[in-house]
C-alpha positions, 0 to 999 in steps of 0.5 A: 379830049373835048371839054365842056365848060358851064358858065357860073356866076359868083356873088360874094360866096354865092354861085349861080349857074346859067340856065335857059330859064333865065330871061336875060342874056349872059355875056361872055367874059371876054366881051367889051365892058360896054356889053357886059351885064349889070353888076349886080344883075337885074334879076327878072321876076322868074328868079327866086332867091331863097333868103338863108336867114328865114325860118324853114317854115317861112321858106316852105310857105314861099316854096309852096307858092312856087311849086306844083301841088299834089292832087288826091286821086279818086276812083273816078281817075283810076281803078288802082286801089293802091292809088285811090286816096293818095296824093299824087302830082298831076301835070298842069304845067307841061306846056306852060310858058312860065319859067322859074329859077329857085336859088338857095343861099348858103348857110351852115344849117341844112334847109329842112324843106320839100322842093318839088322840081316841076316843069321849066324849073331850075333849082341850085345852091349858090355856094362855091361847092355842093357842101355849102347848101345842104338839105336834111330831114326835120327830126322825125318828119321826113323831108326830101329837099329838091326832088322829082317824083313820078306823075299821075297820068290820067290816060294811063290811070297810073304813075309814070315818069315818061314825060317828066322833062325840062327841069334841073337841079344842081350844087347842093348836098342831100342829107335826107334819110331817104336820099335823093329822088330824081325820077325824070326822062330826058332834058332834066340833068342833075349835077354837082350834088352829093347825097350821103344816102341813095340816089333813086332815078326812078319812083315806085317802079314807074316807067322812065326813059333817060337822063343825065347826071354829072359830077355827082357823089353817091355814098349809098346806092345809085339806083336806076330801077326802071330807067333806060338810056341814062348817061352818068359822067364823072360820078363817084359811088362810095366804098360801101355803095352799089350801082343797081342797074336799070332796064338797058343802055346804061352809059358811064363816062369817067365814073368810079365805083367799088369793085363788084358794085354792079347789081343787075336787075332780076329781069336780066335773068343772068344776062351779061352786062355787055360791052357797052357798059363801061365802068371804071372801078377804083378804090378810094377815088373821090376826084368827082367830088372836087368841084372847085370853081376857082377864086371867089371874091368874098368881100366884093358885091359885084358879080363875075363870070367864072369857069369851073374846073373840069373833072 
């Protein structure tokens, strides 16, 4: 059996996932000491660590300075009356040379912020597991936590997610009422998250084309919607959840879900799921939620490389 190991960093109780957005080279654990990284690391300007002691208002102000901002759609941009006057994201960083990493420190209280994950952005919680960094609504005010929406395409004069590439999110829990929104198309993995409600892989039915999720626990419904060519590895759907399948080419590896949870879209017109749809159904199997990453030095200030256990 092939195993893929993803290097992680630990600083006290914080975990940092390696990503190509970092402007530094990560040394292997078995290299000589003289070639090791600085300890603690000398983080480049592209890395932004969110201070857990700040208020949500202060954090949101900081995030707003790092994120793409929505644009009001006008009649000059589209004839779609449903979109005119609404705020939508219009790609501005598609071929940018900027790289950003946004890390959230662990804390007891959930973060109540919106984190729009744009091009060349990685968002991750720094806890030893997904439960150490949480995102929730702010009372009656809905919040999304980390999310990727559909973008407004000026040529199509409508919404699409066919080019929402080059971003990632990992290692946190989403407690928001609307659940996790991750409408992407390829090169945009979402990993090691727990959403207590739905995980939506499409936005308002806008076209989308593929992606990867792994080590994910979904208590609600896993909604593919317009998605195609999506790979799910080590995903667990709760006993009361469902998997709402998308367009085509749904691939499941080491995924467990309740019996009878598969829901085919109406466009399939009763067609069979097909042999390529391989899903294991097993009651009360939560092994995909065990993201133990081994020992963590809670007292030391140094940073060490640690390899998480495979699931």
